[in-house]
N, C-alpha and C positions, 0 to 999 in steps of 0.2 A: 504494499499499499504506499503511495506517495506521501511525502511530508504535508502537502496540502490536504490531502484526504483525511489524514491523521487529526489535523487541526480542525477540519470541518466537523468530523465525527466527534471529537472531544466537546466542541461547542454545543452540538445537538444534544449530546448525553447531559451536559451541565444545565442546559436550558430546561431539558425534561425534568431532571432532579429539582430545579427551583420551582417549576410548576407543579409537581407533586407535592412539594413542601407547602406551597401556598394553599393547594387545594385541601390539605389535611390540618392547616392551621384552624384553630377555633377561638372563638370570642366567648369566653367563659363569663357568665353573668353570676355575680354573687350577691346575696342578701345577707348583710352581717350586722351584729350588734355594734353600735357605735363606739364601744370602748376599745375595739380593736383597731381603730382607724390609724393611729400612729405607726403601730407595729406592721400592719399590712402595707401601708404606704411605703415602707422601707423593704419589705420582702418581696412584693409583687414585681418590681422592675427586674429583679434577678430571674424569677421565674419566667417572665415574658421572654427575656433574652436567651434563656437556656432552652425553653421549649418552642419558641416561635408562636406561642398562642398569645392572645391579648386577654386581658381581665378587666371587667367593669364591675364596680362595686357600689351598692346603694346602702347606705348605713341608715340605722334607726334604733329605736328601743327593742331589746330582745323579745319581750312580750308582744309588741306590736307586730313584729316580723312573724313570729311563730303563728299568730292569730291569721295573718294574711294567707300563709301556706296552708293552714288548716281549713280555712274557708274557701280555699281556691281563688282568692282574689288577687294574686300576684301575676296573673296571665300577661298583664302589660309589660313586666319586667322579664318574664320567661326565665327564672332563675335556674341555674345548674346546680349551685352550691348554697346551702343556707348555714349560717353560724350563728347559733343561739345558745341558751344555757343547756347543759347536759340533760336535764330533766325534760326540757321543752322539747329537745331533739329526740329523746326516747319516746315520748308522747307522739310526735310526728311519725316516727318510725313504726310504731305500733298501729297507727292508722293507715299505713301504707302511702303516706305523703313523702316519706323519705325512704330511699332503697335500704331494704334490710342488710344489715352487716357493713353498711358504708360508714357508720358513725365512727369518728375519730376525736379523741380528746385533744384539745389545743392547749389551753392554759387557764389559769384561775386568776380572778380578780377580786381582791380583798377591799374591804371598806375603810375609808379614812376620814380625817377632818381637815378641811382647808381654811386658811385665813388669807386675808389680803396681804400682798407681797410687802415684806418688811414689818408687818405686825408682830407684836409678841405672840409666841406659840403658847396657847393654854396647856394646862395640865389634863391630859386624858390617860394618865398612865394607869388607872384603875377604873372600875366601873362607877364607884362613888365620885371619882374626881371628874369623870366624864359627865355625869349627871349634874354636878355643881357647875361646870362650865357651861353647859347648855342653859341651865336655869339662870345663870348670870348674864347671858349674852343679851344685847339689845334686840337682836333679831337673828334668827337662824334660817337655813334653806336646805332643800333637798329635792329631788325630782318628784314631780307629782305621780302617785302610784297609777292614776288614770291613763298615763301615757304608755303603760306597760313596762315601765322601768323596773328591774330587778332591784336596784338599789333603793328606789323610792318605796317599793312595796314592803321591802324588809325594814327600812327606816321607820316607817309609820307603824308597823306591828311592834318593833323594839321600844318606841316612845310609850306605846300603850302599855307594854309589859313592864317597862320600868316605872310606870305610874305617873309620867310627867307630861303626857300628851296634851291634856286638858289645860294645864298651867302654861304650856308653850303655844297653844293654838293661836293666840292673838298676835304672837311674835313670829309665827312661822310663815315662810314665804315659800310656795311651791313652784319649782321651775317646770313650765310647760312647753319649752322650746321643741322644735320638731324632732331632735335627737340625731339628725343626719350630721351635725357639725358639734361633736361633744365637746370640743374645745371652747364653745360658746355658752356652754350650760352655766358657767360660773361667773357671768359678765355682772350680775347683781352684786356678787362679792367683791369683784375686782373695782367696781365703782363706789363700794362703800355703802350700798343700800342695806346690806346685811353684814353681820359681823362674823358669822362661822357658817360654813356650808359642809354638808356631808355628801360624800359621793365616793365612787369607785376610784381607787388610788391610780389606776391606769388611765383615767380621764383627768383626774387633778393634775399629774405630771405634765400633761400637754396644754393645760389651759394657761393663757397669758394673764398676768397681773396677780397671780395668787401663789401661795406657798402650802406645802403639805405640812400640817402641823404634826401629823402622825397617824398610825393606824389605830383602828378600834382596839380596846383591851381584848385579850385573847378570849375571855369568857363570853363576850357577846359579839365577837367577830363573825362575819358571814362571808365565806368565799364563794362566788358565783364561778362555777366550773364551766367553761365555754367549750362546745364541741361543733364539729363541721360534718355534714352529711350531704349525699347527693340527692337533689330532688327527683322524685320519681318520673316526673315529666322531662327531665332533661334531655336535650337533644345532643349533648356532648359529654356522655358520662365517662368516657375514658380519660378525657381532658380534664374533667372535673375531679376525677380520682387522683390523677397526677398532681393537680393543684393542693389538694388536701394533703397528700404525702409530702409536698415540698414544704408548706407552712407547718407541719407537725414533725418535721425532721430534726435530728440533733443539731444540724448546721443552723436552723432557725432559733434555737434556744437562747442564744445570747441577745437577740433582737427582743424576744419576749420578755426577758429579765429586765433588760434596759427599759422597757416600757412600763415597768411596775407590776408586771404579772408574776404569778407563782407557777412552778413547774412540778411535774413529779407525781401527781394524782392520776392513776390510770385506771381507776374503777369505772 
């Protein structure tokens, strides 16, 4: 074969390979709890480069996302992957909304207390100190449970359990933002409208204008373990499985830890 024919043949083969690669590339649609936004924004570019696939993520409160999948109201997004709390995903799996056996635990998000940047950090080292700090605050805030927020739901029940919900009621400001931009959840605190705000540590560390005062005391701490699964109606299940494997890999662990998440719970 002549040199010219070899070059032409090689060009045709390379062009065919490129065409096949493009044909098999997938646009993976993800519905995810907003608390994962920072970590995913750091992990996904590497996945896209290594796989050739693209990823589009829509963020929101985990409870609201699980509700959309359960009711079949996410058709406009056509999600391939859903990332919500582990219990919510198990529920979706049991209803056939998520592919059986596709669930993978990702990371855990603990609750903490935030204050305005530069403000003195209150004592929350024990349950009693935590209660005193809340009761002494001019105004406190947390996510409205009605938004489907896991942290808001738990906080509301905790304040009832501690016997201080009624005393704090007039000084409580519930955040009702959409949840697609978790870094904006703490704007009232950053502006000084409230003195203390409760939220997931993974959201506190990415919010501008505030500081993490510390985590909840261990006796009342609540870690929301987040898990990913393939939506039963996914049109790209193989690509979805590859994405879940990537974000749950040992190589991704450093990113999750830097984002304030906990690792290691595999139940």
